[in-house]
N, C-alpha and C positions, 0 to 999 in steps of 0.2 A: 440691809446692806446693799449698796449699789453695785453696778458692774465693776469688775476689777480692771484696772488699767494694765495694758500689756507691759511686760518687763523689757526694758531696753538697756543695753550697756552702751558705754561711750564708743564712738567710732574707733578710737585708738585701741581699746580693749578688744573689739570685734576683729580688727585687722591683725592684731598680735595673735589672737586665737587661730585665725585662718592661716597665717604664715606658719605657726607652730605645727598645725595639722598637715600642711603641705610638706613641710620639712620632714616630718615623721614618715609620711608616705614615701617620699623620695629616698630616705635612708633605707627603708624596708625594700623598696624596689632595687636599689643598688646591691643589697645583700643577696638578692635573687639572681643577679647577673653571674655569668661564669666567673669562678674564682671567689665568689662570695660565700659566706658560711651557710646560706640557705639554698644555694644553687642545686644541690643534690636532693633536696627534700621539698619540692614544690607542691606536692599533693596537699590540697586544702588551703594553699596560699596563692595559687595561680589557677587560671582557667584551663580546662581540658583542651580547649581549642579557641583560637582567635580567628574569626572569619572576616575577611575584608571583601566587600563587594565592589565590582568595577563596572563601568558603563558598557564596556565591550572587551573583546579579547586583547586588543592592543593595550588598553589601559591596564588590564590584568597582568600583562607581561611586564609593564613598567613597575607595577606594585610588587610582583614577584622578585624582580631584580633589586628593588630597594630593600625588601625584606632579606634577601640573600646578603646584601652588603651590610646591613645592620647586624645580622646574625654573625657574619664572619668577623666583624669588629668587636663582638662580645657585648653588643648593646641591646640584645633581646634575651629575656629569661627563657630557659627551657630549650628543648630541641626545636630545630627549624620546622619539623613536621607538625608542630602545634599551630603553625600559622598557615591558614588556607586562604587562597585568593579565588574568588568565584565571579566570573563575568555574569552580569545580570542585565542584558541589554533591554529587556522588556519592562523593567521597573519604572513606574511613573515617578517623575521628579518635579512635581508641580510646586513644591514648597521650597522657598529660598533656603539654602543651607542644608537641604536633605541629602544631597550627594556627598559621598565621602571625599574629604579633601586629600591632597597628596600626602604620602607618608612622610616619615621623619619623626615618627612618634605620635603625630596628630591624627592620621587617617585610620588608625586601627580602632575599630569600634569594640569597646570592652563592656560586656554586660554579663553579670551573673546575679540574677535577681534574688536568688535564695540566700546569698551570703555577700556581705559588703566587704570587698577586698581592698588592698592598698591602691589599686589602679582603677577603681570603679569609675566608669565614665558615663 
């Protein structure tokens, strides 16, 4: 018996599966926002803390202000105290794309290696 060929699905099938997965994660995320049915029971569904690193204190201040705005509009799950901003001016940034981009949902680094959550990044 020769080597087995890898299993490939059609591009349309793969795209539909990816979209369906993204839609399911977005639905669960929205349920975690204030007013959602999961908003009061985030344990095991959301991270204990979300830490955003900034290049300096000025950038950290901008990130804090953006997090405050997002939280006041009900666009972040959990209490505002879950979101920490830490200036890290000594961090080497030799790799393109290593620095955290501006917030608005994209700059928050989300990692929880022991459990795959709906917002795993």
